[in-house]
DSSP file (Angstrom, degrees, kcal/mol; ACC not computed):
  #  RESIDUE AA STRUCTURE BP1 BP2  ACC     N-H-->O    O-->H-N    N-H-->O    O-->H-N    TCO  KAPPA ALPHA  PHI   PSI    X-CA   Y-CA   Z-CA
    1    1 A M              0   0    0      0, 0.0     2,-0.3     0, 0.0     0, 0.0   0.000 360.0 360.0 360.0 136.0   31.3  200.9  -25.5
    2    2 A R        -     0   0    0      2,-0.0     2,-0.3     0, 0.0     0, 0.0  -0.714 360.0-174.5 -92.5 148.2   32.9  197.8  -27.2
    3    3 A K        -     0   0    0     -2,-0.3     2,-0.3     2,-0.0     0, 0.0  -0.991  12.0-163.4-143.9 155.1   33.5  197.9  -30.8
    4    4 A R        -     0   0    0     -2,-0.3     2,-0.5     2,-0.0    -2,-0.0  -0.970  21.8-126.1-131.9 146.3   34.6  195.5  -33.5
    5    5 A L        -     0   0    0     -2,-0.3     2,-0.3     0, 0.0    -2,-0.0  -0.851  33.9-174.8 -89.7 125.1   35.9  196.1  -37.1
    6    6 A I        -     0   0    0     -2,-0.5     2,-0.3     2,-0.0     3,-0.0  -0.759  22.5-115.3-118.6 165.3   34.0  194.1  -39.7
    7    7 A S        -     0   0    0     -2,-0.3     0, 0.0     2,-0.2     0, 0.0  -0.731   9.9-139.9 -97.4 148.7   34.4  193.5  -43.4
    8    8 A D  S    S+     0   0    0     -2,-0.3     2,-0.4     2,-0.1    -1,-0.1   0.687  83.7  86.3 -75.6 -18.7   31.9  194.7  -45.9
    9    9 A R  S    S-     0   0    0      1,-0.0    -2,-0.2     3,-0.0     3,-0.0  -0.661  75.4-138.3 -86.9 135.1   32.4  191.5  -47.8
   10   10 A Q        -     0   0    0     -2,-0.4     3,-0.1     1,-0.1    -2,-0.1  -0.692  29.8-107.0 -85.9 143.2   30.5  188.5  -46.8
   11   11 A P        -     0   0    0      0, 0.0     2,-0.1     0, 0.0    -1,-0.1  -0.378  45.5 -91.8 -67.9 149.2   32.5  185.2  -46.8
   12   12 A A        -     0   0    0      1,-0.1     2,-0.2    -2,-0.0    -3,-0.0  -0.386  45.0-113.6 -59.2 131.0   31.7  182.9  -49.7
   13   13 A A        -     0   0    0      1,-0.1    -1,-0.1    -2,-0.1     3,-0.1  -0.452  30.1-111.9 -69.4 137.5   29.0  180.5  -48.8
   14   14 A A        -     0   0    0     -2,-0.2    -1,-0.1     1,-0.1     3,-0.1  -0.435  42.7 -96.6 -64.7 141.5   30.1  176.9  -48.6
   15   15 A P        -     0   0    0      0, 0.0     2,-0.2     0, 0.0    -1,-0.1  -0.375  43.6-106.1 -64.4 137.4   28.7  174.8  -51.4
   16   16 A A        -     0   0    0     -3,-0.1     2,-0.5    -2,-0.1    -3,-0.0  -0.459  33.1-154.4 -63.3 129.0   25.5  173.0  -50.3
   17   17 A T        -     0   0    0     -2,-0.2     2,-0.5    -3,-0.1    -1,-0.0  -0.916   9.1-166.4-105.9 130.9   26.2  169.3  -49.9
   18   18 A T        -     0   0    0     -2,-0.5     2,-1.4     2,-0.0    -2,-0.0  -0.966  19.9-143.9-121.4 130.5   23.3  167.0  -50.2
   19   19 A D        -     0   0    0     -2,-0.5     3,-0.1   138,-0.1     2,-0.0  -0.724  28.6-156.2 -87.9  87.0   23.2  163.3  -49.2
   20   20 A W        -     0   0    0     -2,-1.4   137,-0.3     1,-0.1     2,-0.1  -0.358  24.0-102.8 -62.5 142.3   21.1  162.1  -52.1
   21   21 A L        -     0   0    0    135,-3.8     2,-1.5     1,-0.1   135,-0.3  -0.367  26.4-118.6 -65.8 144.3   19.3  158.8  -51.3
   22   22 A R    >>  -     0   0    0      1,-0.2     3,-1.6    -3,-0.1     4,-1.5  -0.693  33.8-176.2 -82.3  89.4   20.7  155.7  -52.7
   23   23 A L  H 3> S+     0   0    0     -2,-1.5     4,-2.0    21,-0.3    -1,-0.2   0.748  76.3  63.6 -66.3 -25.6   17.7  154.8  -54.8
   24   24 A D  H 34 S+     0   0    0      1,-0.2    -1,-0.3     2,-0.2    -2,-0.1   0.727 113.3  36.7 -70.6 -19.6   19.2  151.5  -56.0
   25   25 A D  H <4 S+     0   0    0     -3,-1.6    -2,-0.2     1,-0.0    -1,-0.2   0.741 125.5  36.2 -95.7 -27.0   19.1  150.4  -52.3
   26   26 A L  H  < S+     0   0    0     -4,-1.5    41,-2.2     1,-0.1    42,-0.4   0.580 112.3  40.9-108.2 -14.5   15.9  152.0  -51.1
   27   27 A A  E  <  -A   66   0A   0     -4,-2.0     2,-0.4    39,-0.2    39,-0.2  -0.953  54.0-142.1-140.2 152.8   13.5  151.8  -53.9
   28   28 A E  E     -A   65   0A   0     37,-2.5    37,-3.3    -2,-0.3     2,-0.4  -0.899  30.5-141.3-102.7 144.2   12.0  149.8  -56.8
   29   29 A V  E     -A   64   0A   0     -2,-0.4     2,-0.4    35,-0.2    35,-0.2  -0.892  12.4-164.9-115.0 138.0   11.2  151.8  -59.9
   30   30 A E  E     -A   63   0A   0     33,-2.7    33,-3.1    -2,-0.4     2,-0.4  -0.957  12.2-177.0-113.0 135.0    8.2  151.4  -62.2
   31   31 A I  E     -A   62   0A   0     -2,-0.4    31,-0.2    31,-0.2     3,-0.1  -0.981  30.2-140.6-135.7 148.3    8.3  153.0  -65.7
   32   32 A S  S    S-     0   0    0     29,-1.8     2,-0.3    -2,-0.4    30,-0.1   0.761  87.1 -10.1 -80.4 -26.6    5.6  153.1  -68.4
   33   33 A S        -     0   0    0     28,-0.3     2,-0.3     2,-0.0    -1,-0.2  -0.976  61.2-160.6-163.5 163.2    8.3  152.6  -71.2
   34   34 A E        -     0   0    0     -2,-0.3     2,-0.4    20,-0.2    20,-0.2  -0.928  19.7-135.3-157.3 127.4   12.0  152.6  -71.6
   35   35 A D    >   -     0   0    0     18,-3.4     3,-1.7     3,-0.5    18,-0.3  -0.704  26.3-135.2 -75.1 129.5   14.4  152.9  -74.6
   36   36 A A  T 3  S+     0   0    0     -2,-0.4    -1,-0.1     1,-0.3    18,-0.0   0.796 105.1  55.2 -62.3 -28.6   17.0  150.1  -74.1
   37   37 A S  T 3  S+     0   0    0      1,-0.3    -1,-0.3    16,-0.0    -2,-0.0   0.653 114.3  39.0 -78.9 -17.0   19.8  152.6  -74.9
   38   38 A Y  S <  S-     0   0    0     -3,-1.7    15,-1.8    15,-0.2    -3,-0.5  -0.588  82.5-174.1-133.1  70.7   18.6  155.0  -72.2
   39   39 A P    >   -     0   0    0      0, 0.0     3,-1.7     0, 0.0     4,-0.4  -0.247  37.9-111.1 -70.6 158.0   17.6  153.0  -69.2
   40   40 A I  T >> S+     0   0    0      1,-0.3     4,-1.7     2,-0.2     3,-1.5   0.785 112.9  70.0 -59.3 -31.2   16.0  154.6  -66.1
   41   41 A E  H 3> S+     0   0    0      1,-0.3     4,-2.3     2,-0.2    -1,-0.3   0.824  88.9  65.0 -59.3 -30.0   19.2  153.8  -64.0
   42   42 A S  H <4 S+     0   0    0     -3,-1.7     6,-0.3     1,-0.2    -1,-0.3   0.774 109.1  37.2 -65.7 -25.9   21.0  156.5  -66.1
   43   43 A A  H <4 S+     0   0    0     -3,-1.5   111,-2.3    -4,-0.4    -1,-0.2   0.749 122.2  42.0 -92.9 -30.0   18.7  159.2  -64.6
   44   44 A L  H  < S+     0   0    0     -4,-1.7   -21,-0.3   109,-0.2    -2,-0.2   0.695 108.9  56.4 -93.9 -20.7   18.4  157.8  -61.1
   45   45 A L  S >< S-     0   0    0     -4,-2.3     3,-1.1    -5,-0.2    -1,-0.1  -0.952  86.5-113.1-117.4 128.3   22.0  156.8  -60.4
   46   46 A P  T 3  S+     0   0    0      0, 0.0    -3,-0.1     0, 0.0    -2,-0.1  -0.284  97.1  13.2 -57.7 141.0   25.1  159.1  -60.6
   47   47 A G  T 3  S+     0   0    0      2,-0.2     3,-0.1    -5,-0.1    -5,-0.1   0.686  90.8 117.0  71.3  21.3   27.6  158.3  -63.3
   48   48 A R  S <  S-     0   0    0     -3,-1.1     2,-0.3    -6,-0.3    -6,-0.1   0.414  76.5 -86.8-100.2   2.1   25.3  155.8  -65.2
   49   49 A G        -     0   0    0     -7,-0.2    -1,-0.2    -4,-0.1    -2,-0.2  -0.923  66.2 -29.1 135.7-161.4   24.9  157.6  -68.5
   50   50 A A  S    S-     0   0    0     -2,-0.3     2,-0.1     1,-0.3    -1,-0.1   0.245  89.2-100.5 -87.6  11.6   22.9  160.2  -70.4
   51   51 A G        -     0   0    0    -12,-0.1    -1,-0.3    -9,-0.1     2,-0.3  -0.409  48.5 -48.9  99.9-179.8   19.6  159.7  -68.7
   52   52 A W  E     -F  151   0B   0     99,-2.8    99,-2.3   -12,-0.2     2,-0.3  -0.657  43.8-175.8 -96.8 148.9   16.4  158.0  -69.4
   53   53 A R  E     -F  150   0B   0    -15,-1.8   -18,-3.4   -18,-0.3   -15,-0.2  -0.987  25.6-116.8-145.1 139.2   14.3  158.1  -72.5
   54   54 A A        -     0   0    0     95,-2.7   -20,-0.2    -2,-0.3     4,-0.1  -0.347  10.3-144.0 -69.6 149.6   10.9  156.6  -73.3
   55   55 A A  S    S+     0   0    0    -20,-0.1    -1,-0.1     2,-0.1   -19,-0.0   0.700  86.4  41.2 -88.5 -19.0   10.6  154.0  -76.0
   56   56 A V  S    S-     0   0    0      2,-0.1    93,-0.5    93,-0.0   -21,-0.1  -0.913  90.0-107.7-124.5 154.5    7.2  155.3  -77.2
   57   57 A P  S    S+     0   0    0      0, 0.0    91,-0.2     0, 0.0    89,-0.1  -0.241  73.5  43.7 -72.9 166.8    5.9  158.9  -77.6
   58   58 A G  S    S-     0   0    0     89,-2.7    91,-0.4    86,-0.1    -2,-0.1  -0.373  97.2  -7.1  97.7-173.5    3.4  160.6  -75.3
   59   59 A R        -     0   0    0     80,-0.1     2,-0.3    -2,-0.1    80,-0.2  -0.255  63.0-169.6 -60.4 138.4    2.9  160.8  -71.6
   60   60 A Q  E     - B   0 138A   0     78,-2.5    78,-2.5     2,-0.0     2,-0.4  -0.921  11.7-146.6-131.9 155.2    5.1  158.7  -69.4
   61   61 A T  E     - B   0 137A   0     -2,-0.3   -29,-1.8    76,-0.2     2,-0.5  -0.984   7.7-172.2-126.6 134.1    5.2  157.7  -65.7
   62   62 A I  E     -AB  31 136A   0     74,-2.8    74,-3.1    -2,-0.4     2,-0.5  -0.993  14.2-173.4-120.0 125.1    8.1  157.1  -63.5
   63   63 A R  E     -AB  30 135A   0    -33,-3.1   -33,-2.7    -2,-0.5     2,-0.6  -0.970  13.9-156.6-125.8 124.8    7.2  155.7  -60.0
   64   64 A L  E     -AB  29 134A   0     70,-3.3    70,-2.1    -2,-0.5     2,-0.7  -0.893   8.4-163.5 -97.0 124.2    9.6  155.1  -57.1
   65   65 A L  E     -AB  28 133A   0    -37,-3.3   -37,-2.5    -2,-0.6     2,-0.3  -0.926  11.7-148.8-109.1 107.5    8.3  152.6  -54.6
   66   66 A F  E     -A   27   0A   0     66,-1.9   -39,-0.2    -2,-0.7   -40,-0.1  -0.575  10.6-146.9 -77.5 133.6   10.2  152.8  -51.3
   67   67 A A  E    S+     0   0A   0    -41,-2.2    -1,-0.1    -2,-0.3   -40,-0.1   0.890  92.1  26.6 -65.3 -38.0   10.6  149.6  -49.3
   68   68 A Q  E    S-     0   0A   0    -42,-0.4    -1,-0.1    63,-0.1    63,-0.0  -0.944 104.0 -92.8-121.2 141.5   10.4  151.7  -46.1
   69   69 A P  E     -     0   0A   0      0, 0.0     2,-0.3     0, 0.0    63,-0.2  -0.305  47.6-150.1 -55.6 138.5    8.6  155.1  -45.7
   70   70 A Q  E     - B   0 131A   0     61,-2.6    61,-2.5    59,-0.1     2,-0.6  -0.822  15.6-135.1-114.8 147.5   11.0  158.0  -46.4
   71   71 A A  E     -     0   0A   0     -2,-0.3     2,-0.4    58,-0.2    58,-0.2  -0.925  30.4-159.5 -94.5 120.2   11.3  161.6  -45.2
   72   72 A L  E     + B   0 128A   0     56,-1.6    56,-2.6    -2,-0.6     3,-0.1  -0.905  26.2 164.2-113.0 133.2   12.0  163.7  -48.3
   73   73 A R  E     +     0   0A   0     -2,-0.4    53,-3.4     1,-0.3     2,-0.3   0.591  66.3  18.3-113.9 -25.5   13.5  167.2  -48.0
   74   74 A R  E     - B   0 125A   0     51,-0.3    83,-2.9     2,-0.0     2,-0.4  -0.990  51.7-170.2-155.4 141.0   14.7  167.9  -51.6
   75   75 A I  E     -CB 156 124A   0     49,-1.9    49,-3.3    -2,-0.3     2,-0.5  -1.000   8.0-162.4-132.1 134.9   14.1  166.7  -55.1
   76   76 A R  E     -CB 155 123A   0     79,-2.7    79,-2.4    -2,-0.4     2,-0.4  -0.979   6.6-174.1-118.6 126.8   16.2  167.7  -58.2
   77   77 A L  E     -CB 154 122A   0     45,-2.6    45,-2.8    -2,-0.5     2,-0.4  -0.979   0.5-172.7-119.0 133.4   14.8  167.1  -61.7
   78   78 A C  E     -CB 153 121A   0     75,-2.5    74,-1.8    -2,-0.4    75,-1.7  -0.993   3.8-179.8-126.2 130.3   17.0  167.8  -64.9
   79   79 A F  E     - B   0 120A   0     41,-2.7    41,-2.7    -2,-0.4     2,-0.4  -0.984   6.0-165.7-131.0 141.8   15.6  167.7  -68.4
   80   80 A V  E     + B   0 119A   0     -2,-0.4     2,-0.3    39,-0.2    39,-0.2  -0.994  12.9 167.8-133.8 131.8   17.5  168.3  -71.6
   81   81 A E        +     0   0    0     37,-2.8    32,-0.2    -2,-0.4     5,-0.1  -0.889   8.6 158.0-142.2 108.4   16.1  168.9  -75.1
   82   82 A T  S    S+     0   0    0     -2,-0.3    -1,-0.1    30,-0.1    37,-0.1   0.478  71.0  48.0-109.6  -3.5   18.4  170.1  -77.9
   83   83 A A  S    S+     0   0    0      1,-0.2    -2,-0.0    35,-0.1    35,-0.0   0.840 103.3  41.0-106.9 -42.5   16.5  169.1  -81.0
   84   84 A L        -     0   0    0     29,-0.1     2,-0.5    30,-0.1    -1,-0.2  -0.867  66.3-130.3-117.3 140.2   12.8  170.1  -80.9
   85   85 A P        +     0   0    0      0, 0.0     2,-0.3     0, 0.0    28,-0.2  -0.757  51.1 141.9 -77.6 132.5   11.0  173.1  -79.7
   86   86 A R  E     -D  112   0A   0     26,-1.2    26,-3.1    -2,-0.5     2,-0.6  -0.980  52.7-117.9-163.2 159.9    8.2  171.9  -77.4
   87   87 A T  E     -D  111   0A   0     -2,-0.3    55,-2.6    24,-0.2     2,-0.3  -0.953  34.6-166.9-106.6 114.7    6.3  172.7  -74.2
   88   88 A Q  E     -D  110   0A   0     22,-2.7    22,-2.5    -2,-0.6     2,-0.4  -0.768   5.2-164.8-101.0 143.9    6.7  170.0  -71.6
   89   89 A E  E     -DE 109 139A   0     50,-2.5    50,-3.2    -2,-0.3     2,-0.4  -0.986   4.5-171.2-125.3 144.0    4.7  169.6  -68.5
   90   90 A Y  E     -DE 108 138A   0     18,-2.5    18,-2.5    -2,-0.4     2,-0.4  -0.984   9.7-157.9-131.9 149.7    5.6  167.5  -65.5
   91   91 A L  E     -DE 107 137A   0     46,-2.5    46,-2.7    -2,-0.4     2,-0.5  -0.993   7.0-167.7-120.8 124.9    3.6  166.5  -62.5
   92   92 A L  E     +DE 106 136A   0     14,-2.9    13,-3.1    -2,-0.4    14,-1.7  -0.970  19.9 160.0-115.0 126.0    5.4  165.4  -59.3
   93   93 A R  E     -DE 104 135A   0     42,-2.7    42,-2.9    -2,-0.5     2,-0.3  -0.930  21.7-148.8-144.4 167.8    3.3  163.8  -56.6
   94   94 A W  E     -DE 103 134A   0      9,-2.3     9,-2.7    -2,-0.3     2,-0.3  -0.902   2.3-157.8-135.9 159.5    3.7  161.6  -53.5
   95   95 A S  E     - E   0 133A   0     38,-2.4    37,-2.4    -2,-0.3    38,-1.7  -0.990  15.3-171.9-137.1 147.3    1.7  158.9  -51.6
   96   96 A A  S    S+     0   0    0     -2,-0.3     6,-0.1     5,-0.3    -1,-0.1   0.351  86.4  58.9-109.3  -2.2    1.9  157.6  -48.0
   97   97 A D  S >  S-     0   0    0      4,-0.5     3,-0.9    36,-0.1    -1,-0.1  -0.137 122.9 -86.4-124.2  41.2   -0.5  154.7  -48.6
   98   98 A G  T 3  S-     0   0    0      1,-0.2    33,-0.0    -3,-0.1    -2,-0.0   0.727  87.7 -52.9  70.2  22.6    1.1  152.8  -51.3
   99   99 A G  T 3  S+     0   0    0      2,-0.4    -1,-0.2    34,-0.1     3,-0.1   0.526 104.0 121.2  90.4   8.1   -0.4  154.8  -54.2
  100  100 A Q  S <  S+     0   0    0     -3,-0.9     2,-0.3     1,-0.2    -2,-0.1   0.838  88.2   9.3 -68.7 -33.4   -4.0  154.5  -53.2
  101  101 A S  S    S-     0   0    0      2,-0.0    -4,-0.5     0, 0.0    -2,-0.4  -0.989  75.8-151.5-145.2 151.0   -4.2  158.3  -53.0
  102  102 A F        -     0   0    0     -2,-0.3     2,-0.4    -7,-0.1    -7,-0.2  -0.924   6.9-150.4-126.3 149.8   -1.7  161.1  -54.1
  103  103 A R  E     -D   94   0A   0     -9,-2.7    -9,-2.3    -2,-0.3     2,-0.2  -0.982  27.5-122.8-116.6 129.2   -0.8  164.6  -53.0
  104  104 A E  E     +D   93   0A   0     -2,-0.4   -11,-0.3   -11,-0.2     3,-0.1  -0.490  26.4 178.9 -73.7 136.7    0.6  166.9  -55.7
  105  105 A I  E     -     0   0A   0    -13,-3.1     2,-0.3     1,-0.4   -12,-0.2   0.809  69.0 -20.8 -99.6 -55.3    4.0  168.5  -55.0
  106  106 A V  E     -D   92   0A   0    -14,-1.7   -14,-2.9     2,-0.0     2,-0.4  -0.996  44.9-162.6-154.8 147.6    4.3  170.5  -58.2
  107  107 A R  E     +D   91   0A   0     -2,-0.3     2,-0.3   -16,-0.2   -16,-0.2  -0.993  30.7 168.1-130.7 127.4    2.9  170.7  -61.8
  108  108 A Q  E     -D   90   0A   0    -18,-2.5   -18,-2.5    -2,-0.4     2,-0.3  -0.990  25.9-149.8-145.9 146.5    5.0  172.8  -64.1
  109  109 A Q  E     -D   89   0A   0     -2,-0.3     2,-0.3   -20,-0.2   -20,-0.2  -0.874  13.0-173.0-114.3 150.3    5.5  173.6  -67.8
  110  110 A W  E     -D   88   0A   0    -22,-2.5   -22,-2.7    -2,-0.3     2,-0.7  -0.996  18.3-137.3-144.9 137.9    8.6  174.5  -69.5
  111  111 A N  E     -D   87   0A   0     -2,-0.3     2,-0.3   -24,-0.2   -24,-0.2  -0.859  18.9-157.8-100.9 116.2    9.3  175.7  -73.1
  112  112 A F  E     +D   86   0A   0    -26,-3.1   -26,-1.2    -2,-0.7     6,-0.2  -0.672  11.8 179.9 -90.7 147.4   12.3  174.1  -74.8
  113  113 A S    >   -     0   0    0      4,-3.0     3,-2.3    -2,-0.3     6,-0.1  -0.931  27.4-145.5-147.1 117.1   14.0  175.9  -77.7
  114  114 A P  T 3  S+     0   0    0      0, 0.0     4,-0.1     0, 0.0    -1,-0.1   0.740 103.8  51.7 -55.7 -20.6   17.0  174.5  -79.6
  115  115 A Q  T 3  S-     0   0    0      2,-0.1     3,-0.1    -3,-0.0   -33,-0.0   0.485 134.0 -10.0 -93.3  -1.6   18.2  178.1  -80.1
  116  116 A G  S <  S+     0   0    0     -3,-2.3     2,-1.2     1,-0.1     3,-0.1   0.159 120.4  46.7-151.4 -86.8   18.0  179.0  -76.4
  117  117 A A        +     0   0    0      1,-0.2    -4,-3.0    -6,-0.1    -1,-0.1  -0.638  54.8 149.5 -84.0  96.1   16.4  177.1  -73.6
  118  118 A T        +     0   0    0     -2,-1.2   -37,-2.8    -6,-0.2     2,-0.3   0.431  59.4  42.5-106.7  -3.6   17.7  173.5  -74.0
  119  119 A S  E     -B   80   0A   0    -39,-0.2     2,-0.4    -3,-0.1   -39,-0.2  -0.997  55.8-163.3-145.4 150.7   17.7  172.4  -70.4
  120  120 A Q  E     -B   79   0A   0    -41,-2.7   -41,-2.7    -2,-0.3     2,-0.5  -0.992   8.8-179.5-133.2 122.8   15.5  172.7  -67.3
  121  121 A T  E     -B   78   0A   0     -2,-0.4     2,-0.4   -43,-0.2   -43,-0.2  -0.984   6.8-177.6-126.5 123.5   16.8  172.0  -63.8
  122  122 A E  E     -B   77   0A   0    -45,-2.8   -45,-2.6    -2,-0.5     2,-0.5  -0.969  12.0-164.2-123.1 135.3   14.4  172.3  -60.8
  123  123 A E  E     -B   76   0A   0     -2,-0.4     2,-0.6   -47,-0.2   -47,-0.2  -0.978  10.1-162.7-115.4 119.2   15.2  171.9  -57.2
  124  124 A H  E     -B   75   0A   0    -49,-3.3   -49,-1.9    -2,-0.5     2,-0.5  -0.902   7.4-149.6-107.2 122.6   12.1  171.4  -54.9
  125  125 A Q  E     +B   74   0A   0     -2,-0.6   -51,-0.3   -51,-0.2     2,-0.3  -0.765  28.9 172.7 -89.7 132.4   12.5  171.9  -51.2
  126  126 A L  E     -     0   0A   0    -53,-3.4     2,-0.0    -2,-0.5   -21,-0.0  -0.780  38.0-155.5-131.4 172.7   10.1  169.7  -49.2
  127  127 A D  E     +     0   0A   0     -2,-0.3     2,-0.4     2,-0.0   -54,-0.2  -0.530  41.4 151.2-148.1  74.2    9.1  168.6  -45.8
  128  128 A L  E     -B   72   0A   0    -56,-2.6   -56,-1.6    -2,-0.0     2,-0.3  -0.891  22.9-169.1-114.3 139.8    7.4  165.3  -46.3
  129  129 A A  E     +     0   0A   0     -2,-0.4   -58,-0.2   -58,-0.2   -59,-0.1  -0.935  65.8  21.8-124.2 151.4    7.3  162.3  -44.0
  130  130 A G  E    S+     0   0A   0     -2,-0.3     2,-0.5     1,-0.2   -59,-0.2   0.738  71.9 166.9  73.1  24.0    6.1  158.8  -44.6
  131  131 A V  E     +B   70   0A   0    -61,-2.5   -61,-2.6     1,-0.2   -35,-0.2  -0.588  12.1 160.0 -74.7 118.6    6.6  158.8  -48.4
  132  132 A N  E     +     0   0A   0    -37,-2.4   -66,-1.9    -2,-0.5     2,-0.4   0.499  68.9  39.2-116.0  -7.7    6.4  155.2  -49.9
  133  133 A V  E     -BE  65  95A   0    -38,-1.7   -38,-2.4   -68,-0.2     2,-0.5  -0.975  59.0-176.2-143.4 129.9    5.6  156.2  -53.4
  134  134 A L  E     -BE  64  94A   0    -70,-2.1   -70,-3.3    -2,-0.4     2,-0.4  -0.995  15.7-167.1-121.2 122.0    7.0  159.2  -55.5
  135  135 A E  E     -BE  63  93A   0    -42,-2.9   -42,-2.7    -2,-0.5     2,-0.5  -0.947  13.8-169.4-120.2 132.8    5.6  159.6  -58.9
  136  136 A L  E     -BE  62  92A   0    -74,-3.1   -74,-2.8    -2,-0.4     2,-0.5  -0.980   5.8-168.7-117.4 120.6    6.7  161.7  -61.9
  137  137 A I  E     -BE  61  91A   0    -46,-2.7   -46,-2.5    -2,-0.5     2,-0.5  -0.962   7.5-164.9-110.6 120.7    4.4  162.1  -64.9
  138  138 A I  E     -BE  60  90A   0    -78,-2.5   -78,-2.5    -2,-0.5   -48,-0.2  -0.934  15.0-171.7-110.5 119.9    5.9  163.7  -67.9
  139  139 A T  E     - E   0  89A   0    -50,-3.2   -50,-2.5    -2,-0.5     3,-0.3  -0.941  13.5-163.0-102.1 104.4    3.9  165.0  -70.8
  140  140 A P  S    S+     0   0    0      0, 0.0     2,-0.3     0, 0.0     8,-0.1   0.763  75.3  13.8 -65.5 -26.9    6.7  165.7  -73.3
  141  141 A D    >   -     0   0    0      3,-0.3     3,-1.2     6,-0.2   -53,-0.2  -0.853  59.5-160.5-149.0 108.9    4.7  168.0  -75.5
  142  142 A V  T 3  S+     0   0    0    -55,-2.6   -54,-0.1    -2,-0.3     3,-0.1   0.641  96.2  48.2 -68.1 -11.9    1.3  169.4  -74.5
  143  143 A A  T 3  S+     0   0    0    -56,-0.3     2,-0.3     1,-0.2    -1,-0.3   0.539 117.1  32.7-100.3  -8.6    0.5  170.1  -78.1
  144  144 A S    <   -     0   0    0     -3,-1.2     3,-0.4     1,-0.0    -3,-0.3  -0.998  54.1-148.6-152.4 146.3    1.4  166.8  -79.6
  145  145 A E  S    S+     0   0    0     -2,-0.3    -3,-0.1     1,-0.2    -1,-0.0   0.229  88.6  81.2 -93.9  11.1    1.4  163.1  -78.7
  146  146 A Q        +     0   0    0    -89,-0.1    -1,-0.2    -5,-0.1     2,-0.1   0.640  66.6  95.6 -94.7 -15.8    4.5  162.6  -80.9
  147  147 A A        -     0   0    0     -3,-0.4   -89,-2.7    -6,-0.1     2,-0.4  -0.445  69.9-128.2 -80.7 147.3    7.3  163.7  -78.6
  148  148 A F        -     0   0    0    -91,-0.2     2,-0.2    -2,-0.1   -89,-0.1  -0.807  20.3-125.7 -97.6 138.2    9.3  161.3  -76.5
  149  149 A A        +     0   0    0    -93,-0.5   -95,-2.7   -91,-0.4     2,-0.3  -0.493  32.7 176.5 -78.8 145.8    9.7  161.9  -72.8
  150  150 A S  E     -F   53   0B   0    -97,-0.2     2,-0.3    -2,-0.2   -97,-0.2  -0.975  18.5-162.3-147.0 160.6   13.2  162.0  -71.3
  151  151 A L  E     -F   52   0B   0    -99,-2.3   -99,-2.8    -2,-0.3   -72,-0.2  -0.929   5.9-171.9-148.4 116.9   14.8  162.7  -68.0
  152  152 A A  S    S+     0   0    0    -74,-1.8     2,-0.3    -2,-0.3   -73,-0.2   0.887  74.9   0.1 -74.5 -38.7   18.5  163.6  -67.5
  153  153 A E  E     -C   78   0A   0    -75,-1.7   -75,-2.5  -102,-0.1     2,-0.4  -0.975  48.0-178.0-160.1 136.0   18.5  163.3  -63.7
  154  154 A L  E     +C   77   0A   0   -111,-2.3     2,-0.4    -2,-0.3   -77,-0.2  -0.965  17.2 175.0-133.6 119.3   16.3  162.7  -60.7
  155  155 A R  E     -C   76   0A   0    -79,-2.4   -79,-2.7    -2,-0.4     2,-0.4  -0.957   9.3-165.2-127.3 147.0   17.7  162.9  -57.3
  156  156 A V  E      C   75   0A   0     -2,-0.4  -135,-3.8  -135,-0.3   -81,-0.2  -0.993 360.0 360.0-132.8 130.9   16.0  162.6  -53.9
  157  157 A A              0   0    0    -83,-2.9   -82,-0.2    -2,-0.4  -138,-0.1   0.311 360.0 360.0-131.6 360.0   17.1  163.6  -50.5
């Protein structure tokens, strides 16, 4: 019989490295509104600022239009709200036909509370091919049309 001595400890996992898509090279972005102090590039491109914010309250849409169809494996969304308690909902969906029809990836609600839950980060693992439109619809407060939508980060791989 052969035998080996092993350790009870598992080696530390190497941090996952993700090659995020360079959205500035691969996609055009459409937005329903934008506060000039918080442009969409701040959420889509690393190191560009504090994220995006809508110029008007209520539901907002951010749409990425890819020049060439993309295979998507991972999407990271980060939202931050430190001032108001509210329940936000977002819908993430994709299209392979230029936006003629969409397939839902996820629809999710999150309760923000200034005394506790001030940020939400979601990582969605996918296996999508031929994506030419990725759309994020944010309802900043399901109970009121007065809240402003914001997005700290959107990354796609």
